[in-house]
N, C-alpha and C positions, 0 to 999 in steps of 0.2 A: 504494499499499499504506500502511496506517494507521502512525502513529507509535505503536509498542508502549509506550512509556513513557506517552504520553498515553491510550492506550486502557486500560492497566492503572489509570491514576489515575482515569478515568472510571468504570470498573467497580468501583472501590473505594468509591464513594458519592458522591451528589450534594453533599452538604456540603463535603466535602473537594475536590471538583473545583471548585465555585464559589468557595471560598477561594482555591484555586490560581490561578483565571481572574482574580479580582481583583487578586491580587499580582503576576500575570505578564500583564498586559492586552496588552503589546507581542508576545507569543508567538502566532503563527498555529496554530490548531488544525488539524491534518492527520490526519483520520480517513477517507480514502477507502477503500472496500471493507471497512470494519470490520463485524465481525459483532456487532451489538447487539440481535439478535432477543430479544424478551421481557424487555429490560432495564428497570428502574425508573429513568427519567430524569426524573421529575416535578420541575419547576422548575429544571432544569439550564440553565446558561448556555452555549448552544451558538452564540451569535451569531457570525456570520462564519465558522463552521467549515466545513471541507471534509468533507462527508459524502457525496460523489458516489459512486454505486453502493453505498452502505452497506446493510446488511440491518437495517432498524429494524421489521421486521414484528412485530406483537404488543407492541411497546414502549410502555411508558406515558411519553408525552411531554407530558402534561397541564400547562399553565402554563409550559412550557419557552421559553426565548428562542432562537428560531430565526431572528431577523432577520438578514437578509444572508447566511444560511447557503447553501452550495451542496448542494442536495439532488437534483442532476441524476441521474436513473436509479436513485434510491434505492428500495428496497422499503420502502413504509410500509403495506403490507396489514394491515388490522385494528388499526393503531396507534391509541392515544388521543392525539389532538392538541387535545383540548378546552381552550379557553383559551389555547392556545400562541400566541406572537407569531411570525407568518410574514410579516412585513412585509419586502418586497424579498428574499424568499428565492427561489432558483432551484429551481423544481419541475419543469423541463422533463423530460418522460419518466419521471417518478416514478410508481410504482404506489401509488394511493390507494385501491384498492378495499377497501370495508369500513371505512375509516379514520373515526374520529369526529373531525369538524371543528367541533362545536358550540361557538360561542362563540370560535373562533380569530380572531385579528386577522389580517385577510388584506391583500393588496397584492402579490401574486405578480408576478414578472418572468419 
């Protein structure tokens, strides 16, 4: 289950989220099963985040940093991942049907 405080902070806006991540780099991002469908997460720093089983369908993750993120079994249907950094992201069993991966940096595990 997602950390509600972190989820609320992310939903409040990417600028605030990224500033918090920079100031709290030692804190693990714990967002499994989070409902982020349709969220505007452009340029969000979600590196090393646990997003396993999260609903990110229709989310805008363009240019987001998802390196080393756990996206196992995440719903990424019709998500915009264009330009996203997916290096070493765990996408096992993730649903990427209809997702835009144009220009994404790959290197899945």
